[in-house]
C-alpha positions in Angstrom: -31.4 37.7 -9.4 -28.9 35.0 -10.1 -25.4 35.0 -8.8 -22.5 33.0 -10.2 -19.7 31.8 -8.0 -16.1 32.3 -9.0 -14.6 29.4 -10.9 -12.5 27.2 -8.7 -8.8 26.7 -9.6 -7.9 23.2 -10.5 -5.8 21.7 -7.7 -2.9 19.3 -8.1 -3.6 15.7 -9.0 -3.7 13.3 -6.1 -0.3 11.7 -5.4 -0.3 7.9 -4.9 1.2 6.6 -1.7 4.8 5.4 -2.1 4.0 2.3 -0.2 1.3 1.1 -2.6 2.7 2.4 -5.8 4.0 -0.1 -8.3 3.6 -3.9 -8.6 4.2 -6.4 -5.9 7.7 -7.2 -7.0 8.7 -3.6 -7.1 7.4 -3.1 -3.6 9.3 -6.1 -2.5 12.4 -4.8 -4.1 12.2 -1.3 -2.7 11.1 -2.4 0.8 8.9 0.7 1.5 6.8 -1.1 4.2 3.8 -1.8 2.0 3.2 -5.3 3.5 1.8 -4.9 7.0 3.3 -8.1 8.6 3.4 -6.8 12.2 -0.1 -5.3 11.9 -1.5 -8.7 11.0 0.6 -10.6 13.5 -2.5 -12.2 15.1 -3.3 -14.0 11.9 0.3 -15.4 11.7 0.1 -16.4 15.3 -3.1 -18.4 14.7 -1.7 -20.0 11.6 1.5 -20.9 13.3 -0.3 -22.3 16.3 -2.5 -24.5 14.1 0.6 -25.7 12.2 2.4 -26.6 15.4 -0.7 -28.3 16.8 -1.1 -30.5 13.8 2.6 -31.4 13.9 2.4 -32.3 17.6 -0.7 -34.4 17.2 0.9 -36.2 14.3 4.0 -36.9 16.4 1.9 -38.2 19.3 -0.6 -40.4 17.4 1.3 -41.3 14.2 4.9 -41.2 15.2 8.0 -41.6 13.0 8.8 -44.0 10.3 12.1 -45.1 11.9 14.7 -46.6 9.7 16.6 -49.8 10.2 19.4 -47.9 12.1 17.0 -47.0 14.9 14.9 -50.2 14.9 17.6 -52.8 14.0 17.3 -55.4 11.3 19.1 -57.1 8.5 20.5 -55.6 5.3 21.2 -57.6 2.2 23.1 -56.2 -0.8 24.1 -57.5 -4.3 25.1 -56.1 -7.7 22.1 -54.8 -9.7 22.7 -56.5 -13.0 19.3 -57.1 -14.6 17.4 -56.8 -11.3 14.7 -54.2 -10.7 13.2 -53.0 -7.5 9.7 -54.5 -8.1 11.3 -57.8 -9.1 13.5 -57.9 -5.9 10.5 -57.2 -3.7 8.6 -60.1 -5.3 11.6 -62.5 -4.8 11.9 -61.4 -1.2 8.2 -62.0 -0.6 8.2 -65.4 -2.3 11.3 -66.5 -0.3 10.2 -65.5 3.2 6.5 -64.9 2.9 6.6 -61.2 4.0 7.4 -57.9 2.5 10.8 -56.2 3.0 11.1 -52.9 4.8 12.7 -51.2 1.9 14.3 -52.0 -1.4 16.4 -49.4 -3.3 19.1 -49.1 -5.9 22.3 -47.5 -4.8 24.9 -46.1 -7.2 24.9 -46.0 -11.0 26.4 -47.9 -13.9 28.6 -50.9 -13.2 28.9 -50.0 -9.4 25.1 -50.0 -9.0 23.8 -52.3 -6.2 20.4 -53.3 -4.8 20.0 -52.8 -1.1 17.4 -54.7 0.8 16.4 -53.7 4.4 14.2 -55.9 6.5 13.4 -56.9 10.0 16.0 -59.0 11.9 16.4 -62.4 10.1 18.0 -65.5 11.5 20.7 -67.4 9.6 18.3 -69.9 8.0 16.1 -67.0 6.6 19.2 -65.2 5.3 20.4 -68.4 3.5 17.0 -69.0 1.9 16.8 -65.4 0.7 20.3 -65.6 -0.8 19.4 -68.8 -2.7 16.3 -67.1 -4.1 18.2 -64.0 -5.2 20.9 -66.1 -6.9 18.3 -68.1 -8.7 16.3 -65.1 -10.0 19.0 -62.5 -10.8 22.4 -64.4 -11.1 24.5 -61.8 -9.4 28.2 -62.0 -10.4 31.2 -61.8 -8.2 34.7 -60.3 -8.9 35.5 -63.1 -11.4 32.4 -62.4 -13.4 30.6 -65.7 -12.6 27.3 -66.0 -10.7 28.0 -66.8 -7.0 26.6 -66.5 -3.5 29.7 -64.5 -2.6 28.3 -61.6 -4.6 25.4 -61.3 -2.1 26.4 -59.8 1.3 24.4 -59.5 4.4 24.9 -57.6 7.7 23.0 -57.2 10.9 22.2 -53.6 12.0 21.8 -53.0 15.8 19.2 -50.6 17.0 21.6 -49.3 19.7 23.7 -47.5 17.0 20.7 -45.3 16.0 19.9 -44.7 19.7 23.5 -43.4 20.3 23.2 -41.1 17.3 19.9 -39.7 18.6 21.3 -39.2 22.1 24.4 -37.3 20.7 22.1 -35.2 18.5 19.9 -34.2 21.4 23.0 -33.2 23.4 24.3 -31.2 20.5 20.9 -29.5 20.1 20.8 -28.4 23.7 24.3 -27.0 23.6 23.5 -25.2 20.4 20.4 -23.6 21.8 22.2 -22.4 24.9 25.0 -20.8 22.9 22.5 -19.2 20.6 20.6 -17.7 23.5 23.7 -16.3 25.0 25.0 -14.9 21.7 21.7 -13.1 20.8 21.2 -11.8 24.3 24.7 -10.3 24.3 24.7 -9.1 20.7 21.1 -7.8 20.7 18.8 -8.1 23.7 16.9 -10.6 25.8 13.6 -10.2 24.0 15.2 -10.9 20.6 16.9 -14.0 22.1 13.5 -15.3 23.3 11.9 -14.6 19.8 14.7 -16.4 18.1 14.3 -19.5 20.3 10.6 -19.5 19.6 11.3 -19.5 15.8 13.9 -22.3 16.2 11.5 -24.5 18.2 8.9 -23.8 15.5 11.3 -25.0 12.8 12.1 -28.2 14.7 8.5 -29.1 15.5 7.2 -28.4 12.0 10.0 -30.3 10.2 9.5 -33.3 12.5 5.7 -33.0 11.9 6.1 -33.0 8.2 8.2 -36.2 8.4 5.6 -37.8 10.6 2.7 -36.8 8.3 4.3 -37.7 5.0 5.9 -40.9 6.4 9.5 -40.1 5.4 12.0 -42.6 6.8 14.0 -41.2 9.7 17.7 -42.1 9.4 20.8 -40.7 11.0 21.2 -38.5 8.0 17.8 -37.0 8.9 19.0 -36.1 12.4 22.2 -34.5 10.9 20.2 -32.6 8.4 17.8 -31.3 11.1 20.8 -29.8 13.0 22.1 -28.1 9.9 18.8 -26.3 9.1 18.9 -24.7 12.6 21.9 -22.7 11.6 20.1 -21.5 8.4 17.1 -20.4 10.4 19.2 -18.6 13.0 21.1 -16.8 10.2 17.9 -15.5 8.6 16.5 -14.4 12.0 19.7 -12.5 12.9 19.6 -10.7 9.6 16.1 -9.5 10.3 16.9 -8.5 13.9 19.9 -6.6 12.9 17.8 -4.4 10.6 15.2 -4.1 13.4 17.8 -2.8 15.8 19.0 -0.3 13.2 15.5 1.0 12.5 14.4 1.3 16.1 17.5 3.0 17.4 16.3 6.2 19.0 12.6 5.6 18.1 11.5 6.1 21.8 12.5 9.7 21.7 10.3 10.5 18.7 6.5 10.6 18.3 6.1 10.0 14.6 6.4 6.2 14.5 5.9 3.4 16.9 8.3 0.5 17.6 5.9 -1.9 15.7 5.9 0.3 12.6 9.7 0.5 12.5 9.9 -3.2 13.0 7.5 -3.7 10.1 9.7 -1.5 7.9 12.7 -3.6 8.8 10.9 -6.8 7.8 9.9 -5.2 4.5 13.5 -4.1 3.9 14.8 -7.6 4.4 12.0 -9.4 2.4 14.1 -9.6 -0.8 17.2 -10.7 1.0 15.3 -13.5 2.8 13.7 -14.6 -0.5 17.1 -14.6 -2.3 18.8 -16.5 0.5 16.1 -19.1 0.4 16.2 -19.6 -3.3 20.0 -19.8 -3.3 20.0 -22.3 -0.4 17.1 -24.4 -1.9 18.7 -24.8 -5.4 21.6 -27.1 -4.2 19.2 -29.1 -2.1 17.0 -29.6 -5.1 20.1 -30.6 -7.0 20.7 -33.3 -4.3 17.2 -34.6 -4.8 17.3 -34.7 -8.6 20.9 -35.9 -9.1 21.6 -37.8 -6.0 18.3 -39.6 -5.8 17.0 -39.5 -9.4 20.2 -40.3 -11.2 22.6 -41.8 -8.7 20.0 -43.5 -6.5 21.7 -42.7 -3.2 19.2 -43.0 -0.4 21.3 -41.2 2.1 21.2 -38.0 0.0 17.5 -38.3 -0.2 17.1 -38.3 3.5 19.5 -35.4 3.9 17.9 -33.3 1.1 14.4 -33.8 2.3 15.0 -32.6 5.8 17.0 -29.6 4.6 14.4 -28.5 2.1 11.6 -28.7 4.7 13.8 -26.9 7.2 14.7 -24.1 4.8 11.1 -23.3 4.0 10.1 -23.5 7.7 13.0 -21.3 8.7 12.2 -18.6 6.1 8.6 -18.4 7.3 9.5 -18.3 11.0 12.2 -15.6 10.6 9.8 -13.2 8.8 6.3 -14.0 10.0 7.0 -15.3 13.5 10.3 -14.0 15.0 9.7 -10.3 14.4 6.0 -10.4 15.4 6.9 -12.3 18.6 9.5 -9.6 19.3 6.9 -6.8 19.0 4.4 -8.7 21.2 7.1 -9.0 23.9 8.0 -5.4 23.7 4.5 -4.1 23.8 3.6 -6.0 27.0 4.9 -3.2 29.1 7.8 -0.9 29.7 9.0 2.0 27.6 7.9 0.6 24.3 4.3 0.2 25.5 4.3 3.8 26.9 5.8 5.2 23.7 3.2 3.4 21.6 0.3 4.8 23.6 1.8 8.3 23.4 2.2 8.1 19.6 -1.3 6.8 19.1 -2.8 9.5 21.5 -1.0 12.2 19.5 -2.4 10.9 16.3 -5.9 10.8 17.7 -5.7 14.4 18.9 -4.4 15.5 15.5 -7.1 13.7 13.7 -9.7 15.2 16.0 -8.5 18.8 15.4 -8.6 18.5 11.6 -12.5 18.3 11.2 -12.9 21.3 13.6 -10.5 23.4 11.7 -12.2 22.4 8.4 -15.6 23.4 9.8 -14.3 26.8 11.0 -12.9 27.5 7.6 -16.2 26.6 5.9 -18.1 29.2 8.0 -15.9 32.2 7.0 -17.5 34.6 4.4 -14.6 34.1 2.0 -15.5 30.4 1.8 -19.0 31.2 0.6 -18.9 33.4 -2.5 -22.6 33.7 -2.8 -23.0 35.2 0.7 -20.0 37.6 0.4 -20.9 41.3 0.1 -20.6 42.8 -3.3 -17.6 44.9 -3.8 -18.3 48.7 -4.0 -18.2 50.2 -7.4 -15.4 52.7 -7.8 -16.6 56.4 -8.3 -15.9 57.9 -11.7 -12.8 60.0 -11.7 -12.6 63.3 -13.7 -9.5 64.2 -15.7 -7.7 67.2 -14.3 -6.1 69.5 -17.0 -2.4 69.3 -16.9 -0.4 72.4 -16.4 1.4 73.9 -19.4 5.1 73.3 -19.3 7.3 76.3 -19.7 9.9 75.9 -22.4 13.3 75.3 -21.1 15.9 78.0 -21.7 18.4 77.4 -24.4 21.5 76.0 -23.1 20.1 75.0 -19.7 20.1 71.5 -18.5 17.2 69.8 -16.9 17.1 69.9 -13.2 18.2 66.8 -11.5 16.7 65.3 -8.4 18.6 66.5 -5.4 20.6 69.2 -7.3 21.5 72.5 -5.7 19.3 75.5 -6.5 20.4 77.7 -9.3 22.3 80.8 -8.3 25.7 82.2 -8.3 28.4 79.7 -8.7 30.7 79.6 -5.7 34.2 80.4 -6.6 
């Protein structure tokens, strides 16, 4: 005897999770929390630690390529005319028997000049170099005739660069103190600590990049380094403002943890951080292309390089370092740690009850159609003859439900 089970009704199609639906760009735009930045914070901590370690080792063993403003030296300048950078380098080497520190073209068109930077030269060496440059390139003075007066020289003292560095360090310390006080008052102490960690990361990584690549450090580099700190702080404050908004009252609920709400805030500010970075990087790239490529201004190159490096480092630290450090500080102890354990324990208990309930449902007879008893067959019913209806009297009306019995009409 074969038994056939009742056909199962088709259920609704599975619904995709909102956080994983759509492309990467749509998830970035909507900010639904699809990117688990806080959950993978250990990876970002390891990557950041390696980056900082490489930068520190480069600063210790390789050092900086200090410019003439920090080391001191001699600077020689004359109108470009027909001179080129390789030709000037050759003339300098032939005249003095050593290579210059740097040779670059400054300006464009008729105002273009060649700028030579070298170690400190005595007056005899300067005169020999000028004669060689006059012989090879015939620079013209204001009257339009070749002359030694068209070639200028100046001695640069290393004390000037030292003074710039000292003032920059003082400005940096004051800036960090004011930033710490502001964030601690506007937000909270842990956010101020996380913001300072991100700022130090930006400073060390930017300095490490200059050391590794060998960019020349000039006073413009120091000024640019101070400007990128403001950009990094702005991006971090934007993220922390959203974190504060999302975590307000989270300790009184048991659905989400502080880390999950912080991760949602990071996802919601992803597009804003990316847009801010792109908008800030475009003018810097313009400085590099126009100022260096077309105008040949070396100061703009130094300023643009440090700003571009700092913008990229600041964007990374505000998203992948500041917020994870904040969560790590919060979950060390206190109310946030207790709340996180409570939420996770509640989820574990709910997950443990689900299999038990599913097993109990599977053991009920209704869940097994084959083991369910057969329904009793209904007994045949016999048709009862209906009573004959008496014809209604002529002129009488059918009795209505609830009507008074027929009889004498009460006058």
